[in-house]
C-alpha positions as CSV (number, residue, x, y, z in Angstrom):
1,M,0.0,0.0,0.0
2,K,2.9,2.4,0.8
3,K,4.3,1.9,-2.7
4,K,1.0,2.8,-4.2
5,V,0.7,6.0,-2.2
6,L,4.2,7.0,-3.1
7,S,3.6,6.4,-6.8
8,I,0.5,8.6,-6.7
9,L,2.3,11.4,-4.7
10,S,5.3,11.3,-7.1
11,L,3.2,11.7,-10.2
12,S,1.0,14.3,-8.6
13,T,4.1,16.3,-7.5
14,I,5.5,16.3,-11.1
15,L,2.3,17.7,-12.4
16,W,2.1,20.3,-9.6
17,V,5.7,21.5,-10.1
18,N,5.3,21.8,-13.8
19,A,2.1,23.9,-13.3
20,Q,4.0,26.2,-10.9
21,E,6.6,26.8,-13.5
22,K,4.1,27.7,-16.2
23,D,1.0,29.4,-14.8
24,S,0.7,32.3,-17.1
25,L,-2.2,30.9,-19.2
26,K,-5.6,32.3,-18.3
27,Q,-8.6,30.1,-18.0
28,K,-12.0,31.5,-18.8
29,A,-14.4,30.3,-16.2
30,I,-17.6,28.9,-17.8
31,D,-20.2,27.3,-15.6
32,E,-21.2,23.8,-16.6
33,V,-24.8,23.4,-17.6
34,V,-27.1,20.5,-16.5
35,I,-30.5,19.3,-17.5
36,T,-31.2,16.3,-15.2
37,G,-33.9,17.1,-12.7
38,Q,-34.2,20.7,-13.9
39,Y,-37.2,22.6,-15.4
40,T,-34.9,23.9,-18.2
41,Q,-31.2,23.6,-18.9
42,Q,-29.2,25.8,-16.5
43,S,-25.9,26.3,-14.9
44,I,-24.8,23.7,-12.4
45,N,-24.4,26.4,-9.8
46,K,-28.2,27.1,-9.9
47,S,-29.3,23.5,-10.0
48,I,-31.8,22.5,-7.4
49,Y,-30.0,19.1,-7.1
50,K,-26.3,18.2,-6.6
51,V,-25.2,17.0,-10.0
52,E,-21.9,15.3,-10.9
53,V,-20.8,16.2,-14.4
54,I,-18.3,14.3,-16.5
55,D,-17.7,16.2,-19.7
56,A,-16.3,15.2,-23.1
57,Q,-12.8,16.5,-22.3
58,Q,-12.6,14.4,-19.2
59,I,-13.8,11.3,-21.1
60,K,-11.2,11.9,-23.8
61,N,-8.5,12.3,-21.2
62,M,-9.4,9.0,-19.6
63,A,-9.1,7.2,-23.0
64,A,-12.3,5.3,-21.9
65,T,-13.5,2.6,-24.2
66,N,-17.1,2.5,-22.9
67,V,-19.4,4.2,-20.4
68,A,-18.4,1.6,-17.7
69,D,-14.8,2.8,-17.9
70,V,-15.9,6.4,-17.2
71,L,-18.2,5.7,-14.3
72,N,-15.7,3.4,-12.7
73,Q,-13.7,6.5,-11.7
74,S,-16.6,7.9,-9.6
75,L,-17.2,7.4,-6.0
76,N,-20.1,5.3,-4.7
77,I,-20.3,3.7,-8.1
78,L,-19.1,0.1,-8.4
79,I,-19.0,-1.4,-11.9
80,T,-20.0,-5.0,-11.7
81,S,-18.8,-7.1,-14.7
82,D,-20.0,-10.5,-15.7
83,R,-17.1,-12.2,-17.6
84,N,-19.4,-14.7,-19.2
85,S,-22.1,-12.4,-20.6
86,G,-19.7,-9.5,-21.0
87,N,-22.2,-7.2,-19.3
88,S,-21.2,-4.4,-16.9
89,T,-23.7,-2.7,-14.7
90,A,-23.5,0.2,-12.2
91,S,-24.2,-0.3,-8.5
92,L,-24.9,3.1,-6.9
93,L,-24.9,3.8,-3.2
94,G,-24.5,0.1,-2.3
95,L,-27.5,-1.0,-4.4
96,G,-27.4,-3.1,-7.5
97,G,-27.9,-2.0,-11.1
98,E,-31.7,-2.6,-10.9
99,Y,-32.0,0.4,-8.5
100,T,-30.3,3.0,-10.9
101,K,-32.1,4.6,-13.8
102,I,-29.9,4.8,-16.9
103,L,-31.0,7.5,-19.5
104,V,-29.7,8.6,-22.8
105,D,-30.9,12.2,-23.6
106,N,-33.6,11.8,-20.8
107,I,-34.9,8.5,-22.4
108,P,-34.6,5.3,-20.4
109,I,-32.8,2.6,-22.4
110,V,-34.4,-0.8,-22.9
111,G,-32.4,-3.6,-21.3
112,D,-32.6,-7.4,-20.7
113,I,-34.9,-7.3,-17.7
114,G,-36.5,-3.8,-17.7
115,L,-36.6,-0.3,-19.0
116,G,-33.7,1.9,-17.8
117,N,-32.4,-0.4,-15.1
118,N,-29.6,-3.0,-14.9
119,I,-28.4,-1.7,-18.3
120,D,-25.1,-3.1,-19.8
121,L,-22.9,0.0,-19.9
122,T,-20.6,-1.6,-22.5
123,K,-23.4,-1.5,-25.1
124,L,-23.7,2.3,-24.9
125,N,-21.8,4.5,-27.4
126,I,-19.1,6.6,-25.7
127,N,-18.1,8.1,-29.0
128,N,-20.7,10.8,-29.2
129,V,-21.1,11.7,-25.5
130,E,-21.1,15.4,-24.6
131,R,-21.3,14.8,-20.9
132,I,-22.6,12.4,-18.3
133,E,-24.8,13.7,-15.4
134,V,-25.0,11.7,-12.2
135,V,-27.6,12.5,-9.5
136,R,-27.5,10.4,-6.4
137,G,-30.6,9.7,-4.3
138,S,-34.2,8.7,-5.0
139,M,-35.6,10.5,-8.0
140,G,-39.0,8.9,-8.2
141,V,-41.0,12.1,-8.8
142,D,-39.0,13.2,-11.8
143,Y,-38.0,9.8,-13.3
144,G,-40.4,7.2,-11.9
145,S,-39.8,3.6,-11.0
146,N,-36.3,2.1,-10.4
147,A,-34.7,5.5,-9.7
148,V,-34.1,4.5,-6.1
149,A,-30.4,5.0,-5.8
150,G,-30.2,7.7,-8.5
151,V,-30.1,8.6,-12.1
152,I,-27.3,8.5,-14.7
153,N,-28.2,10.7,-17.7
154,I,-25.9,10.4,-20.8
155,I,-26.2,13.6,-22.9
156,T,-25.1,13.2,-26.5
157,K,-23.7,15.8,-28.9
158,K,-26.3,17.6,-31.0
159,N,-24.4,20.4,-32.7
160,T,-21.0,21.7,-33.7
161,Q,-19.3,25.1,-33.7
162,K,-17.9,24.7,-37.2
163,K,-19.6,24.2,-40.6
164,L,-18.2,20.7,-40.9
165,T,-16.6,18.5,-38.2
166,L,-15.0,15.1,-38.9
167,N,-13.3,13.1,-36.2
168,A,-11.8,9.7,-36.6
169,S,-9.8,7.5,-34.3
170,V,-8.2,4.1,-33.9
171,Q,-7.3,2.7,-30.5
172,E,-5.4,-0.5,-29.8
173,E,-5.2,-1.9,-26.3
174,T,-3.8,-4.9,-24.6
175,V,-6.0,-7.1,-22.5
176,G,-3.7,-7.9,-19.6
177,K,-0.6,-9.2,-21.4
178,E,-2.6,-10.5,-24.4
179,Y,-2.5,-8.6,-27.7
180,D,-2.6,-9.6,-31.4
181,W,-4.4,-7.5,-34.0
182,Y,-5.1,-10.3,-36.5
183,K,-8.5,-12.0,-36.9
184,K,-9.3,-14.3,-34.0
185,G,-6.4,-12.5,-32.2
186,E,-6.1,-10.9,-28.8
187,G,-6.6,-7.5,-27.2
188,R,-9.1,-4.7,-27.8
189,H,-9.5,-2.9,-31.1
190,I,-11.6,0.3,-31.4
191,Q,-12.5,2.4,-34.4
192,T,-14.6,5.5,-34.3
193,L,-15.9,8.1,-36.8
194,N,-18.0,11.3,-36.1
195,V,-19.3,13.6,-38.7
196,G,-21.3,16.8,-38.1
197,Y,-22.5,19.3,-40.6
198,N,-24.4,22.6,-40.1
199,I,-26.5,22.9,-43.2
200,N,-27.5,26.5,-42.3
201,E,-28.1,28.4,-39.1
202,N,-31.3,26.3,-38.4
203,W,-30.4,22.8,-39.5
204,Y,-27.8,20.3,-38.3
205,V,-27.1,16.7,-39.2
206,G,-24.7,14.3,-37.6
207,A,-23.6,10.6,-37.7
208,N,-21.5,8.5,-35.4
209,F,-19.9,5.1,-35.8
210,N,-18.2,3.1,-33.0
211,R,-16.8,-0.4,-33.1
212,N,-15.4,-1.9,-29.9
213,D,-13.9,-5.3,-30.7
214,F,-12.9,-7.1,-27.5
215,Q,-11.1,-10.4,-28.3
216,G,-11.6,-11.9,-24.9
217,F,-9.2,-12.6,-22.0
218,K,-7.8,-16.1,-21.7
219,G,-6.1,-15.7,-18.3
220,T,-5.9,-19.3,-16.9
221,Q,-7.7,-20.7,-19.9
222,E,-6.1,-21.7,-23.2
223,G,-8.3,-20.2,-25.9
224,Y,-10.6,-21.6,-28.5
225,K,-8.0,-23.8,-30.3
226,Y,-7.2,-25.9,-27.3
227,F,-8.6,-29.4,-27.2
228,E,-7.3,-31.2,-24.2
229,Q,-10.1,-32.7,-22.0
230,D,-9.2,-30.7,-18.8
231,E,-11.8,-27.9,-19.1
232,K,-9.2,-25.3,-19.8
233,R,-10.5,-24.5,-23.3
234,G,-12.0,-21.1,-23.9
235,Y,-11.7,-17.7,-22.1
236,L,-12.2,-16.3,-18.6
237,W,-13.7,-13.2,-20.3
238,Q,-15.7,-14.1,-23.4
239,P,-14.9,-12.3,-26.7
240,K,-17.4,-9.6,-27.6
241,D,-17.8,-7.3,-30.6
242,V,-20.0,-4.2,-30.2
243,L,-21.0,-1.9,-33.0
244,N,-22.9,1.3,-32.4
245,V,-24.3,3.5,-35.3
246,D,-26.4,6.5,-34.8
247,G,-27.6,9.6,-36.6
248,I,-29.3,12.8,-35.7
249,I,-31.1,15.7,-37.5
250,R,-31.8,18.8,-35.6
251,Y,-33.9,22.0,-36.3
252,N,-33.5,25.1,-34.2
253,K,-35.1,28.4,-34.7
254,N,-36.2,31.2,-32.4
255,K,-37.6,29.4,-29.3
256,T,-38.2,26.0,-30.9
257,S,-35.8,23.1,-31.1
258,V,-36.6,19.7,-32.6
259,F,-34.4,16.7,-33.1
260,Y,-34.8,13.1,-34.3
261,K,-32.2,10.5,-33.4
262,F,-31.8,7.0,-34.7
263,G,-29.6,4.4,-33.0
264,F,-28.5,0.9,-33.9
265,L,-26.6,-1.6,-31.8
266,N,-25.2,-4.9,-32.9
267,E,-23.4,-7.0,-30.3
268,K,-21.8,-10.4,-31.0
269,L,-20.6,-12.6,-28.1
270,N,-18.8,-15.9,-28.6
271,Y,-18.9,-18.6,-25.9
272,Y,-16.3,-21.3,-26.3
273,N,-17.3,-24.3,-24.3
274,P,-14.5,-25.6,-22.0
275,I,-15.9,-29.2,-22.2
276,V,-14.3,-31.1,-25.0
277,N,-15.4,-34.5,-26.2
278,E,-14.4,-37.1,-28.7
279,Y,-16.3,-36.9,-31.9
280,F,-16.5,-39.6,-34.6
281,Y,-17.2,-38.8,-38.2
282,D,-17.1,-42.5,-38.8
283,V,-15.3,-45.5,-37.2
284,D,-11.9,-44.5,-38.5
285,D,-12.2,-40.8,-38.4
286,R,-12.0,-39.4,-34.8
287,T,-11.5,-35.8,-33.7
288,Y,-12.2,-33.6,-30.7
289,A,-15.2,-31.2,-30.7
290,A,-17.1,-28.8,-28.4
291,T,-20.6,-27.4,-28.6
292,D,-20.1,-23.7,-28.7
293,R,-22.6,-20.9,-28.8
294,D,-22.9,-17.5,-30.5
295,Y,-25.0,-14.7,-29.0
296,L,-26.4,-11.8,-31.1
297,T,-28.1,-8.7,-29.6
298,T,-29.6,-6.0,-31.8
299,R,-31.2,-2.8,-30.6
300,Y,-33.0,-0.1,-32.5
301,L,-33.8,3.3,-31.1
302,N,-36.0,6.0,-32.6
303,Q,-36.3,9.2,-30.6
304,L,-38.1,12.5,-31.2
305,N,-37.5,15.5,-28.9
306,I,-39.5,18.8,-29.1
307,Q,-38.7,21.9,-27.0
308,T,-40.8,24.9,-27.7
309,K,-43.0,27.6,-26.2
310,L,-46.8,27.5,-26.2
311,G,-47.4,31.1,-25.5
312,A,-45.5,31.7,-22.3
313,I,-45.5,28.0,-21.3
314,N,-42.3,25.9,-21.9
315,Y,-43.0,22.5,-23.3
316,T,-40.6,19.6,-23.6
317,G,-41.8,16.4,-25.2
318,D,-39.9,13.1,-25.7
319,F,-41.2,10.2,-27.8
320,S,-39.3,7.0,-28.4
321,Y,-39.7,3.5,-29.8
322,Q,-37.1,1.0,-29.0
323,T,-36.8,-2.7,-29.8
324,Q,-34.2,-5.2,-28.5
325,D,-33.8,-8.8,-29.7
326,R,-31.4,-11.3,-28.2
327,K,-30.6,-14.4,-30.2
328,Y,-28.4,-17.5,-30.0
329,R,-27.3,-20.4,-32.0
330,D,-25.4,-23.5,-31.0
331,F,-22.9,-25.4,-33.2
332,K,-20.4,-28.2,-32.9
333,Y,-16.8,-27.2,-33.7
334,D,-14.1,-29.5,-34.8
335,I,-11.2,-28.0,-32.8
336,P,-8.1,-29.7,-34.3
337,N,-9.3,-29.2,-37.9
338,R,-10.6,-25.7,-37.2
339,K,-14.0,-26.3,-38.9
340,L,-17.7,-26.7,-38.2
341,V,-19.0,-30.2,-38.0
342,D,-22.5,-29.5,-39.3
343,G,-22.6,-25.8,-40.1
344,K,-24.4,-23.2,-38.1
345,D,-28.1,-22.9,-37.8
346,E,-30.1,-19.7,-38.0
347,Y,-30.2,-17.6,-34.9
348,Q,-33.1,-18.2,-32.5
349,S,-34.7,-15.3,-30.6
350,Y,-34.9,-15.9,-26.8
351,N,-35.5,-12.5,-25.3
352,K,-37.3,-9.7,-27.1
353,S,-38.6,-6.3,-26.0
354,D,-40.6,-3.6,-27.8
355,V,-41.0,-0.4,-25.9
356,F,-43.0,2.8,-26.6
357,Y,-42.1,5.6,-24.3
358,S,-43.2,9.2,-24.0
359,R,-42.6,12.0,-21.5
360,G,-44.0,15.5,-21.6
361,V,-43.3,18.4,-19.3
362,F,-45.0,21.8,-19.1
363,S,-43.6,24.7,-17.1
364,N,-43.5,28.5,-16.7
365,F,-47.3,28.8,-16.5
366,L,-47.1,32.0,-14.5
367,D,-44.2,33.6,-16.3
368,S,-42.9,34.7,-12.9
369,K,-39.4,34.7,-11.4
370,T,-40.9,34.2,-7.9
371,I,-43.0,31.0,-8.4
372,D,-43.3,28.5,-11.2
373,F,-44.8,25.0,-11.4
374,Q,-44.2,22.0,-13.6
375,I,-46.7,19.3,-14.6
376,G,-45.9,16.3,-16.7
377,Y,-46.8,12.8,-17.8
378,E,-44.8,9.7,-18.5
379,L,-45.9,6.5,-20.0
380,D,-44.3,3.3,-21.2
381,H,-45.7,0.2,-22.9
382,T,-43.4,-2.8,-23.0
383,S,-44.2,-6.0,-24.8
384,G,-42.1,-9.1,-25.6
385,F,-41.2,-12.5,-24.4
386,A,-38.5,-14.6,-22.8
387,G,-37.5,-18.2,-23.5
388,N,-36.0,-20.7,-21.1
389,I,-32.5,-19.8,-22.3
390,A,-33.0,-16.3,-20.8
391,G,-34.0,-17.8,-17.4
392,D,-35.8,-20.7,-15.9
393,F,-39.6,-20.5,-16.5
394,E,-42.5,-22.9,-16.2
395,G,-43.2,-24.9,-19.4
396,T,-41.3,-25.0,-22.6
397,D,-43.1,-22.1,-24.4
398,N,-41.9,-18.5,-24.4
399,V,-43.2,-16.5,-21.5
400,K,-45.0,-13.5,-22.8
401,R,-44.6,-10.2,-21.0
402,K,-46.6,-7.0,-21.3
403,I,-46.7,-4.1,-19.0
404,F,-48.2,-0.6,-19.2
405,N,-47.3,2.2,-16.8
406,Y,-48.7,5.7,-16.7
407,A,-47.8,8.6,-14.4
408,N,-48.6,12.2,-13.8
409,F,-46.2,14.3,-11.8
410,M,-46.0,17.9,-10.7
411,S,-43.8,20.2,-8.7
412,I,-43.8,23.8,-7.6
413,E,-40.6,25.9,-7.5
414,W,-40.9,28.9,-5.2
415,N,-38.1,31.5,-4.9
416,A,-39.1,32.5,-1.4
417,T,-36.3,35.1,-1.2
418,D,-33.3,36.1,-3.3
419,W,-31.4,33.3,-1.6
420,L,-33.9,30.5,-0.9
421,S,-35.7,28.3,-3.5
422,I,-38.0,25.5,-2.4
423,R,-39.5,22.8,-4.6
424,P,-42.0,20.2,-3.4
425,G,-43.1,17.4,-5.8
426,Y,-45.5,14.5,-6.2
427,R,-46.0,11.6,-8.7
428,L,-48.9,9.3,-9.1
429,T,-48.1,6.1,-11.0
430,L,-50.7,3.7,-12.4
431,S,-49.8,0.2,-13.7
432,D,-51.7,-2.8,-15.1
433,K,-49.4,-5.1,-13.0
434,F,-49.0,-3.4,-9.7
435,D,-50.9,-1.3,-7.2
436,T,-50.9,2.5,-7.5
437,Q,-47.7,4.1,-6.4
438,H,-47.1,7.5,-4.8
439,N,-43.8,9.3,-4.7
440,Y,-42.9,12.5,-3.0
441,S,-40.0,14.9,-3.0
442,L,-38.9,18.1,-1.3
443,T,-35.8,20.1,-2.4
444,A,-34.5,23.4,-1.1
445,R,-31.5,25.4,-2.3
446,A,-30.1,28.3,-0.2
447,K,-27.7,30.6,-2.0
448,I,-25.7,32.0,0.8
449,T,-23.6,34.1,-1.6
450,E,-23.0,34.0,-5.3
451,N,-20.4,31.3,-4.7
452,D,-21.9,29.4,-1.8
453,N,-24.9,27.0,-2.0
454,V,-26.6,24.7,0.5
455,R,-29.1,22.0,-0.7
456,L,-31.5,19.8,1.1
457,V,-33.1,17.0,-0.9
458,I,-35.7,14.5,0.3
459,G,-37.2,12.0,-2.2
460,S,-38.8,8.6,-2.7
461,A,-38.9,6.1,-5.5
462,N,-40.1,2.5,-6.1
463,R,-38.5,-0.5,-7.8
464,F,-40.8,-2.7,-9.7
465,P,-40.1,-6.5,-9.6
466,N,-38.2,-7.7,-12.7
467,F,-39.1,-10.6,-15.0
468,D,-37.0,-13.2,-13.3
469,E,-38.4,-12.3,-9.8
470,L,-42.0,-12.6,-11.1
471,Y,-41.8,-15.7,-13.3
472,T,-38.8,-17.9,-12.6
473,Y,-39.7,-21.6,-12.3
474,M,-37.0,-24.1,-11.8
475,V,-38.3,-27.3,-10.2
476,D,-36.6,-30.7,-10.7
477,S,-35.0,-33.4,-8.5
478,N,-32.3,-31.0,-7.4
479,H,-34.0,-27.6,-7.3
480,D,-37.2,-25.9,-6.3
481,I,-36.9,-22.2,-7.2
482,R,-39.9,-20.1,-7.9
483,G,-40.8,-16.6,-8.8
484,N,-43.7,-14.8,-7.3
485,A,-46.3,-13.0,-9.3
486,D,-47.7,-11.4,-6.1
487,L,-44.5,-9.4,-5.3
488,K,-45.1,-5.8,-4.5
489,P,-42.8,-2.9,-5.5
490,E,-39.9,-2.0,-3.2
491,E,-40.1,1.4,-1.6
492,G,-37.0,3.6,-1.3
493,M,-36.4,7.0,0.4
494,T,-33.4,9.3,0.6
495,A,-32.6,12.5,2.5
496,S,-29.4,14.4,1.8
497,L,-27.8,17.7,2.8
498,N,-24.9,19.1,0.8
499,A,-23.0,22.4,0.7
500,E,-20.5,23.8,-1.8
501,K,-18.2,26.8,-2.0
502,K,-16.4,28.4,-4.9
503,I,-13.3,30.5,-4.3
504,I,-11.6,32.5,-7.1
505,L,-8.3,34.1,-6.2
506,N,-6.6,37.0,-7.9
507,S,-3.6,34.7,-8.5
508,G,-5.7,32.7,-10.9
509,W,-6.6,29.8,-8.8
510,D,-10.2,28.5,-8.9
511,F,-11.2,26.3,-5.9
512,R,-14.4,24.4,-5.4
513,I,-15.1,22.7,-2.1
514,G,-18.1,20.6,-1.1
515,A,-19.4,18.2,1.5
516,S,-22.6,16.1,1.7
517,A,-24.4,13.7,3.9
518,T,-27.0,11.2,2.6
519,Y,-29.3,8.7,4.3
520,L,-31.0,6.0,2.2
521,K,-33.6,3.4,3.2
522,V,-35.3,0.6,1.2
523,K,-38.1,-1.5,2.6
524,D,-39.8,-4.6,1.2
525,R,-36.6,-5.6,-0.6
526,I,-37.0,-8.5,-2.9
527,E,-34.7,-11.5,-2.4
528,L,-34.5,-15.1,-3.4
529,A,-35.0,-16.7,0.0
530,M,-35.3,-20.2,1.5
531,V,-39.0,-20.7,2.4
532,N,-38.8,-24.4,3.3
533,R,-35.9,-26.5,4.6
534,Q,-37.5,-30.0,4.1
535,P,-37.9,-30.3,1.2
536,L,-35.6,-27.4,0.3
537,Q,-37.5,-24.7,-1.5
538,Y,-36.6,-21.1,-2.6
539,K,-38.9,-18.3,-3.6
540,Y,-38.6,-14.6,-4.4
541,I,-40.4,-12.7,-1.6
542,N,-40.5,-9.2,0.0
543,I,-38.6,-9.7,3.2
544,D,-35.4,-7.7,3.5
545,S,-34.6,-4.1,4.4
546,F,-31.7,-1.9,3.5
547,R,-30.2,1.2,5.1
548,S,-27.2,3.3,4.3
549,Y,-25.5,6.6,5.3
550,I,-22.9,8.4,3.3
551,F,-20.6,11.2,4.1
552,E,-18.7,12.7,1.2
553,A,-16.1,15.5,0.7
554,N,-15.1,17.1,-2.6
555,F,-12.3,19.3,-3.7
556,K,-11.4,20.8,-7.1
557,A,-8.6,23.2,-8.0
558,Q,-7.7,24.8,-11.4
559,K,-5.2,27.3,-12.5
560,G,-4.3,27.7,-16.1
561,P,-3.2,24.3,-17.5
562,L,-3.5,22.4,-14.3
563,A,-6.7,20.8,-13.0
564,L,-6.8,18.7,-9.8
565,A,-9.7,16.9,-8.1
566,A,-9.9,14.8,-5.0
567,N,-12.9,13.2,-3.4
568,A,-13.5,11.0,-0.4
569,T,-16.5,9.1,1.0
570,Y,-17.2,7.2,4.1
571,Y,-20.4,5.1,4.1
572,G,-22.1,2.4,6.1
573,I,-24.6,-0.2,5.0
574,S,-27.1,-2.2,7.0
575,K,-28.9,-5.2,5.5
576,E,-31.4,-7.1,7.5
577,L,-31.7,-10.5,5.9
578,N,-34.4,-13.1,6.6
579,E,-33.9,-16.5,5.1
580,G,-35.5,-19.7,6.1
581,G,-36.6,-18.2,9.4
582,F,-33.1,-17.0,10.2
583,V,-32.9,-13.2,10.7
584,S,-29.6,-11.5,10.5
585,P,-28.4,-8.7,12.8
586,D,-28.9,-5.2,11.3
587,D,-25.4,-3.9,12.1
588,F,-23.9,-1.2,9.9
589,F,-20.6,-2.1,8.1
590,N,-18.5,0.9,7.0
591,T,-16.4,1.4,3.9
592,F,-14.0,4.2,2.8
593,E,-13.5,5.3,-0.8
594,A,-11.3,8.0,-2.3
595,N,-10.3,9.2,-5.8
596,L,-7.8,11.6,-7.3
597,S,-7.5,13.0,-10.8
598,A,-4.8,15.4,-12.1
599,N,-4.6,16.9,-15.6
600,Y,-1.8,19.1,-16.7
601,T,-1.1,20.6,-20.2
602,I,2.5,21.6,-20.8
603,P,2.4,25.0,-22.5
604,K,4.0,25.5,-25.9
605,I,4.1,21.8,-26.8
606,N,0.5,21.2,-25.5
607,T,1.3,17.8,-24.1
608,T,-1.4,16.7,-21.7
609,L,-0.6,14.4,-18.7
610,S,-3.5,12.7,-17.0
611,L,-3.6,10.7,-13.8
612,Y,-6.6,8.9,-12.4
613,Y,-6.6,7.0,-9.1
614,K,-9.4,5.3,-7.1
615,Y,-9.2,3.4,-3.8
616,T,-12.1,1.1,-2.8
617,G,-12.0,0.1,0.8
618,K,-12.8,-3.2,2.5
619,T,-16.5,-4.2,2.3
620,Q,-18.3,-6.4,4.8
621,M,-21.8,-7.9,5.1
622,F,-23.6,-10.7,6.8
623,V,-23.7,-14.0,4.9
624,L,-25.9,-17.1,5.7
625,V,-23.6,-20.1,6.2
626,S,-25.1,-23.6,6.0
627,P,-22.4,-26.2,6.7
628,D,-25.1,-28.9,6.7
629,V,-28.8,-29.3,6.2
630,A,-29.6,-29.0,9.9
631,T,-27.3,-26.0,10.7
632,S,-27.4,-22.4,9.5
633,F,-26.0,-19.2,11.0
634,Y,-24.9,-15.7,9.8
635,D,-21.2,-15.0,9.6
636,I,-19.4,-11.8,8.4
637,G,-18.2,-12.0,4.8
638,E,-15.6,-9.6,3.5
639,R,-14.3,-8.3,0.2
640,K,-10.8,-7.0,0.3
641,D,-9.8,-3.4,-0.6
642,F,-8.1,-2.6,-3.9
643,S,-6.7,0.4,-5.8
644,M,-6.9,1.4,-9.5
645,M,-4.7,3.9,-11.3
646,N,-4.4,5.0,-14.9
647,F,-1.8,7.3,-16.5
648,I,-2.3,8.8,-20.0
649,V,-0.2,11.1,-22.2
650,T,-1.7,13.0,-25.1
651,Q,0.2,14.9,-27.8
652,P,-1.4,16.9,-30.6
653,F,0.3,17.5,-34.0
654,F,-0.1,19.6,-37.1
655,K,-2.3,22.4,-35.5
656,N,-4.3,19.8,-33.6
657,H,-5.4,17.9,-36.7
658,F,-3.7,14.8,-35.4
659,E,-3.4,13.6,-31.9
660,V,-1.6,10.6,-30.3
661,S,-2.5,9.2,-26.9
662,A,-0.7,6.4,-25.0
663,G,-0.9,5.1,-21.5
664,V,-1.3,2.4,-19.0
665,K,-4.5,1.4,-17.3
666,N,-4.8,-0.5,-14.0
667,I,-1.2,0.2,-13.1
668,F,-1.5,-2.0,-9.9
669,D,-2.5,-5.0,-12.0
670,V,-5.7,-5.8,-10.2
671,S,-7.7,-8.7,-11.5
672,S,-9.5,-10.4,-8.7
673,V,-9.9,-9.9,-4.9
674,R,-10.8,-12.2,-2.2
675,D,-14.5,-12.0,-1.5
676,T,-16.5,-14.0,1.0
677,T,-19.6,-11.7,0.8
678,I,-21.1,-13.8,-2.0
679,A,-23.0,-16.6,-0.4
680,G,-24.0,-19.7,-2.3
681,N,-27.7,-19.9,-3.3
682,A,-30.1,-22.3,-4.9
683,H,-28.5,-21.8,-8.3
684,E,-24.8,-22.2,-7.6
685,A,-22.2,-22.7,-4.9
686,S,-20.4,-19.8,-3.3
687,T,-17.1,-18.5,-4.5
688,S,-14.4,-16.8,-2.4
689,V,-13.1,-14.6,-5.3
690,S,-14.5,-11.6,-7.2
691,N,-13.2,-11.3,-10.7
692,L,-13.2,-7.5,-11.2
693,F,-10.7,-6.8,-14.0
694,Y,-8.3,-8.5,-16.3
695,G,-5.1,-6.9,-15.0
696,R,-2.8,-4.1,-16.3
697,S,-3.3,-3.0,-19.9
698,Y,-1.5,-0.7,-22.3
699,F,-3.0,1.3,-25.1
700,A,-2.3,3.7,-28.0
701,R,-4.7,5.9,-29.8
702,L,-4.4,7.9,-33.0
703,S,-7.0,10.6,-33.7
704,Y,-7.7,12.9,-36.7
705,N,-9.7,16.1,-36.4
706,F,-10.8,18.0,-39.5
């Protein structure tokens, strides 16, 4: 640990000293703008909520390959990766991905088990992102179900300052120590292309292309060519090729702005079976073969956004139609001869969703600076099906799913004085599957001075049960696991208080200091629990509760070409578990996290040095231990602490038309950590290791800007 701290301090000192030598450049201070949770787009300093903003320049400096890479640098966000499916989801404030609403331009994205929750972040295009806005805490009034832990809103680029922009890049990256750029090779290979064109002062069109080809990570496995019968064939992290293509056309005149956006996703994942068997073409022709599987996911997005004035009233309307189809095909592969035994069949669809979504907001009814109110509606209609390959369901036929939700919400923003704003809010949600839900919020912002703000935010949100929790049915001689169609939505509530101060010195330093405290509670948590010991039966039921508190401190400093940021958080989590009649204690377990970022641009040569560090402390929780059928008790499980650090150098050439970046990610070579917090369940035995990453990697990127 001492070596890690010394490494960080050494690199930070180099950046600091260089900045002190060259601090003559002046930085024009421009307040960031945010839209998440606001009536209209406005400066972050005036936002009623505390919003974390990660802008395009930060994303570029990180050399991030997907949205998961970007969010992994933020505090209280843990990216959970599944090395088999290749999916990466965001856990926020100690709650899993199903408790966080993922939006792109205010539209929830369709996923495997719901709308906007538990979204695979590696499928989202990072190439055209203008900024990412993160709001922590229950946002049920503004964003509806599943926004229990917070909202992550990805804002894409919709204009350009020049008549024509063209950006292209190629990035090559090792995966651990593995790299080879040939077909069926190793490493990660990324190609991007952005084109934007202002037809005239009113019309803009743009298109984006991003391909992220991850060739898998073998680790302790031997790859797809290996055919010994020791289950070492294949990959620890499965190969995955993601293609994103999207286009936009925007019209903007006077007080009206309209854009239409089209998006297409194509993801191919290859599963190479570690089990190898002998295969006989005939009596004298023997080989070794495995039954492998290809997965194909396609997603189409159509979105229409309208912002205009109806007299004095502001109107924002969003309409989207999304469809996602997940398919698979099995095939037998002759490994020594590198050929298919019987060819490949057509893909079969096993998980499909079609979603129509609309959200409309009206505000500025009174055309007053003292008081305003907002009313809105939100509706979503989801239809589709899931087959048994997507889960374990009763019968052999596809399980159809259809759900319709409709909500009305309203809030009133009252500027009581020049320094105090108060906004109460309420949402009524109707559903054809669940009982009527009510959400409430109360936010207040006190502007102590032009540079000092204090915010109080209280809000609630629900989480609706997902498809697996409702309909799982796996009953055989070894298992009895059942969903529960009578589950009720979980109820979450948060209360937070935060303060921030901005200090600008005559010497050119710009400091921003903040602190916050948050309390979160979730009741009626849904868990797969033992409901009978003899015979052993499991069922999804509303039994558990969850509480957490979080204290966070933030610091930013900027002067000319140097930008520093440091954040720390200390949080405690209490989970009361009830399984098979065994109720766990509800003690709080505490964790510490911290991060540091430093960016320095060397004057004259414009070389940018970027350092990113994050420390994730030890995590503990109660785990039910059952050494035998007759004995069960709760013990303390623990996941060890770990540190991540990236260092990147970027150099522009030829008047910034070309740019070369190179660096190292995961400098401390973290791959897995000891983890005894994951108890075994009815599906599988427990494991004492969490596989978080694939170790240290190196990359180089070449970009062209027209």
